[in-house]
N, C-alpha and C positions, 0 to 999 in steps of 0.2 A: 343611215340612221338604223335600218331595217338589221343591217347585217351586223352593226354594233349591238343593237338588241339581241340578237341570237346569240354573240360572242358573250354577251353578258349572263344570258340565262346557262349557256353549257358551263360556264365559270362557276356559277352558283351551285349547279348540279354536282360538280367535280368537287367543290369545297364540301358539300353533303355529303357526299361519299366518304371523303376523307374523314369526316369527323364520325360518321357511322362506323367505318373501320377502326377507327380509336376507342371509339367506346367499345367494340365489340372485344379489342385487344386488353383495353383496361378490366372489362368484366373477367376475363379470360386469365389475368395476367399470372395467377398462381398456375405452374406447370407441375406435373407429378413427377418426382424424380425416376430415372429409369431404373427398371427393375423390379418397380414397386409395381404391383398388379392392381387394377382397378376394381372397387368392391361390387361397383355395378355396372353394366354396359351404357346405363344412362348416365351415370357419373361422367364416363367416358368422353361421351359426345357432347354432354349439358353441363356443364362442370358450374356451382353455383356458389355463393356465400351462406347459405340456408344451415344453421345449426343443427346438427343431428346428437342426439342422446347417445353416449358411447354405451358399448355393448356391457352388460353387468351393472349399469348406473340405473335405478330406478328413477320413474318419471315422475311418480308421486311417494310420499312418504307412505311405510308401512301402516297396517290398518292399526296397531296399536299405538302409533305415532299419531294418528290422522286429529284428534281433539287438540294438538299442540298447537295447531297451525291456522291461520284463518284462511278461511277457503277464497279463492279469487272472487266468487261472488257474493262474498259476504257470509254474514250467518243466517242461518235458514229462519225465516219467520216463526215457524211452528215450533222453536224452540224458545225464543225470546218471549214470545205471545202466548205460552201454553196459560190456560187458565188458571189452572191449580197452582202456578208460581207466585209468589210475595213479588208485588210489584217492585219491592226495595230491590230484588235480586234482578229484575228482570231490567229495572233501570240504572242500574250501576255498571250493568253489561252494556248499554247502550250509550250511557252517557262517556264513557272511555273510549268508544268508537271514535274512528275520524268520520265526518259528515256524509259521505259519500256511501260508507258501508253500512248505514243505518236502515233497516228495514221499516218500512210503511206500512203497517198493518191495516186491514179493513175495520173499520168500526159502526158500531150498529147500535141500536137504542136510544138514537139522538132525534130532538124533535125539531133541531134547528133545518133551516133549508140546507140540502145537502150540496148543492153547488155553490154557494157563496160560504156558507158555513159561519159558525158566530164570528161576531166583530173582534179584529184582532187585538185592539186595543183591551177591550173587557176581559178577554182570556190570560192577557199578561196581567193585568193588575189581579185578578183573581188568584195566579200564580203566585204573584209576589205577598199578597196577603196569607195566601198558606205557610209561604215559605218565612213569613214574619212571625206567625205563630210558633213555628215550630222551633226558629232560633231564638227566640225570646223565653221560650219553654226548657232551653238546654239542650236541644237535641245537637248530635253532631254536623258540622257542614256537610259530609258526603250525603248525607241522609236528606237534609234539608234542599240540595240539589237534587237530589233522586227525586222527592217529591215534587219541586217545582218542573222539572222535566215532565216526569208523571203526567202531571195537569195539563200541562201546555200540549204534550202529543197524545193526548186522550183527545183533545180537540181540534187537533187537526194540523198543529203547528210543528212540523217536523225539525223544520231547519232552527232550531232553537240552541241557545247557548246562555244556560245560567249561570251566574257569578255570585258566590257568598263569602264574604268577608264577614268580621265579628260586629260590625255596625251596619253595614249595607249591603243591600241585596240587588241585583240587577239582573236583566233577562233580554237577550236580543234576539229578534227574529228576523231573518232574510227571506223572504218567499222565493227569490231566485236571483240569481247572479245580475240580473240587469234591472231589479227593483231597489229601490233604497232600503235599507234595515230599519225596523222601528226597535227602540231601546227604551225600556221602562226601568225606573229602579225605586227604593224605597228603603229607609232609613228606620232601623231599630233603635226605638229612644227609651224602651221602658222594658225591664225586663222581670218576669215574674216565675215562680215555682210552682205550677198546675197541671200536674200530671193526667187529671181528669180530661183537662181541656186538651192536651196533647195525646192522649188516645182517642180523643173526638176528631182531631184532625188526620189522626191516622186512618181512621175509618171512612172519613170523608173522600180522603184520595182513594181507598180501596174502590168505593163505588161510582168514584168518578172514572178510572180504570178500567173498571170492569163495563162502562157503558150505561149503568143505570139512573144517571142523573144528568139534567140539562145544565148549559150555564146558570139560569136562574135559581133553578133547584139549588145548586151548590151555593151562590151565593146568598141564598135564604139560610142554608144549613149553617155558613160560616157566620153569617150575623147573629143566630140564635146561641153559637157555641160563644161569643164574643160578649152577649148581654148574659149568660146563664153566671149567677154566683159560684163563688168557690165552694166546696161540699163542705170545709170545715170553718168554724168561727173563729174569730181572732182569738178567744178564750179557749177553745180547744186546741190551737197550735201553743198556747203558752202554758197549757197543761202537758201537751205531750213534751215541750223543749224541758219541761221539770222530769218526766219522766225520763228521756233520753238521757238527762246529765246524772240524774240518779243512778239509773243502769248503768251507765258508764263507771261511777266512782265503784259500785258494788264489782265491776271486773278488774278494778286495781287495787283490791282488799278491802273495802270499807263494809261497815254494818248497817244496820238499820238505821241508825244514828247520822252517820254519814250520806246515806240515801235522802234523808229527810232534807238535809242541810243543803245538799248539793242541787236538789230540786228545787227549794226556797229561792237559791242564789240563781239559778237558771230562770227561774220565773219573773224574779225582779229584772233580770238584766233582759227578759224579753220586753218585757212592759216597758221598760227604758227605752230600748231600741224602738218599738211602736211610735213612743212619745216623739222620738227626735225626726223617725221619719213623717209624723204628720207635721212637723216644722219645716219640712223641704230640706233636713241637712243630709250631705252625701252618704253613702253607705258605709264608705271609709270610720266617719263618725260614730254612726251606729254599731258599727262592730268594736268601737273604743267603749264605748257605752254598754254594750252586752257584757264585756270581757271584766268590768268592774265588779259586780255586785259579787260574782263566786269568790272571785280572789279577795275581796273584803271580809266575807264571811270566814273565808278560812285563814286570814291574817285575825279577824277577831278571836277564833276558837285558840289560835296561840297564844295571844294575851291573857285568855281567861284558863288556859292549861298550859303551864310552862314547861311541861314535862315530856317523854318521848313519845307519849298517847297523844297529846297536842299538836306535835308536827306530823303524827299518821294522819289524824281525821284532818287536818288542813291541806296534807298533799292530797289526799283522796277528793277533798271537796272541790280543789282548784282544778283537778285532773278530769273529774267530771264534769265541770263547766265548761271545759273546751271542747270536750266532745260534741257538743250542741254547736259549736263555732267554726270549726274546723272546714274549710272548704273542699272536702272531698269531691263533691259534684263536679266542682270547676276545676280541679286538677284531672279528672279522669276524663272530662271533656278535649282539656286542652291537649293531654298525651294522645287521645285518639285521634283529633285532627292532626295533629304533628306526624303521627305514623301513617296517616292515610292520604301525606300529600298537602294538606290546607296548611302550611306554614306561616302567614300571615296570619289566619284567625287562632291558630294555637298559640301564637306569640302573644295575641293580645289576650286570648283566655288565661293565661300562665300569668301575665302582669296583673290580670285581675285579682287571681288568685293570691299573688304576691303582696299584692295593694292591701287585699283581706286578712291575712296574717300577720300583715305589718301593724294593722290596726289590733288586731288582738293581743300583739305582743306589747304595744304602748298600753293599751287598758291594764293588762295585767303588771307590767313592770311598773305603773305610775301606784297602783296600790301597795306591791310591795316595798316601793321605796318609800312610801309614806308610813308604811308598817313598820319599816326598819328604823326609823326615826322615832317611832313610838317605842321601841323595844323589843319588837317582836322579831326574833330571828329562826327562820325556819329552817331547817335542816335538808339539804339536798339528797342526802341518802336514808331518808327516815321511813320513805315511801317504799313498801315492798309487796311483791305480789304473793298472793297465798293460793294455793291450788285448792279449789273447793268446785269441782266440776258441775255437782247439778247445779249449784246455784248459779254459778258463772254461766251456765249454759243460758238459764231461764231470764238472766240480767241479758243477754245478748240477745235472745228472742225479742225482750222487751224492747232493748235499744230499738233493734229493727221495726217493730212495729210502732213505737213513735215516732220514728223516722219516715214512716209511711203517710203518719197524718199529717207530718211537717210537708212533704211534699204533696199532698193534695192527692192521693191517689185515688183512682176506683177502688172500691169496696172488695171485688172479687180479684184483685191483683194483692190484695194484703198479706193472706194467708201463705201465699206461696214465695214472696219476698222475705216476712218473717222467716221461713223454715229454710230460706236460702242463706238469711243470717246466722242461724243456728248451725248448718253445717260448714261454715267458713270458720265459725268458733271452734269449733269440734277439730277441723282439720290443723287448725294452728295451733291450739291446745295439745293435739298429739303430737307433732312435730316438735314443737317449741318445748313446751313443758314436759311431756313424757320422754320425747326422742334427743331431747338438749341440741335442737339444733338452732343455726342461725335465725335470729327473729325476721331479718329481711327474706331470707329464703323461704321460711313457714309462713309469712305475708304472701308472698309472691303464689305459693302453690294454692293457698287458700284462695286469694282474690282471681285465680284463674279459673278455678272452680265457679266461683259465682258468677265470670263471665260467661262460663260453658252452662249453666244451669240455665241463667237468664236469656241466652240467646235462644237457648231450646225452648223456654217458656212462651218467647216471645214468637217463633215460629209457629207453635200451635195455637196461639191467639190471633196471630196475624197483625200483631201491634209492635208499637215499640218496645226496645229492650231495657230501656231506663228505669220504670218501675219495679221491675224485678231486679236491677242490680244495684241502683245507688244507695237504697237503703240498707240492701244485704251487707255493703261494706262498711256501715257503721261501726261494728263492733272490732274492727282492724285500723281505724283512724289511732295515728301514733299520738294520742292524749298525754302521756304521761312522759314521752321523751321531749314533747314539746314544753311541760312542765320544767322538767329537770333543766332542760337548756334556758328557759327564762329566770328560773331561780339563781341559778348558778351568774349570769349575766349581773342580775340585778344585786348579788353580793360582790361584786366583782372576779368572782374566777371565769375569767373570758374564756381560758382554754377548755375546762369542762363544757360550760356553756356551750360553746362554737360546737365542740363534738356531741353533745346531745342534740343540739339544732340541725347537725348534718347527719346525724341517726334518723331525725324524725322526718327530714328530706326523703332519704333512701328509703324509708318505709313508705311513705306518700307515692314517691315513683314505681315502687313496687307495688301498690295497689293498683294504680293506675295501668301500667305494662301488662300485669296479671289479668285484670279483668278484659281490657283490648287483645289480649292473647286468646283467650278463654273463647270470646266471640268469633274471632276469626277461625279457631279451630272447628267449631259449629256450624259455620259456613263453608268450610273447607269439606267436610266428612260426611257429615248430618244430610239426609234427605227430608224435602218437606212432606209431612204425612198426605197420602193418599195422591201423590205425585210420583208416578213411574221415571218420568224424564230427568234426568241428570240436571242438578242446577247450572245455569251457565255462568262461566267464568268472570270475572271483571279484569281486565287490564290492569296492570300494576301501577300505582299511583306515583312512585318513584319517578323522578325525571332523569336522574343522572346515574353512573354505573361506578361512582368513586373515582373517577380519573376524569 
């Protein structure tokens, strides 16, 4: 038995030597061809499969291309958490990063327990409440996500993923790979336009990200913003709606009589819409009701004045009434969400704008149909634009000012928004009326400057760009094209009607895309005041490459 054991041991040692020899042969299976000298003596004796960078090939990109690539160790914390950078820029960059590359900066100024931190469910709830106010106020989905991520990140929840759709907000926090994730969601059921509250939410997020507020203080400020009343009453809003419609009628050639008639029709429509809103009717029927009084006043003018003057007055009155109803804010937000990659939210916003426009169409067509039965025949070609530069510039600025009141803006933003609207009309008039360029191209250029100046103003104020942009695009809205299309369709001229409606859609898209492009150019080339560090870039929102 002992001999047999020794024989087995010798056999095992021999088998191990054979395996080791085979492994060595496999490791050095590559044999250098004859006549080719070895580069190094070490390579001759110890061949390996390690990859070596060939001569002439740089191991790292040149210095001028260093910022075009993500470094292996992630983005430096000092760039993303530079105190002077707006939180929107920092969080847009971080939220596009893979989870493993996001830096975890040090947080100071918190009174909560440093070891345990604030409770996760309460932080997520605060995050959702902030996102709800922003989304309900008309903010773009990308900025809503950035604000939600900034709030959660500031309170120590790094592994968070916010999700924003048109009516649903959710956020997920995963403490580690072995812990169960925590997910909370919130539904946005009511929407309202109050840019004062929107600015307050931006200031709240700024203070949270700078470490100046605790969780309880953040809740207290959020509750105060919810309890605050709107800065302008319903009466002021109705008066602003009348001024807006009157200014719009002057832009298309109306005089002071047209101004008064358009203002009266818009005020009646606004009061009627408030009445139906108090009775719980959906917003679609509110727009139907709001579009009927201006159209009725225009039809009454035609019945009273059966000559060309009556057609001119009626066309200007109805066009001015449409200026106060066209959902330009919803169109801009829809195109912005689509261009930044939030396609579900963009589709929902666009569908909302379509429903509101259909409501306007129904209200105007009902009145025009009844007026036609009563003998009022409006001429689709009667309305003509008069070049009155000074008066129209004043009317455009008045229109933007009235829009600021309707949007419940803060008073210190009204002047810049009004001037921005005047600049938009100057550019449009110079290109279209003087330069005889296509109205779509002139509208696109003017809207681009509106977006550019609005983004610059928001950077200097560290606030949202909506108060400086939404009111300023008011003079560019396609009121006359919409009126021409509706009138032709009501009279049975489907071809010209569809052509004018398509023109109105093209102008609306030119406004939306121009505003978005102007804002992106401001982010791309401009620096934040007082900050020497370049702004961090955000990864592209596009998920595909066209194939």
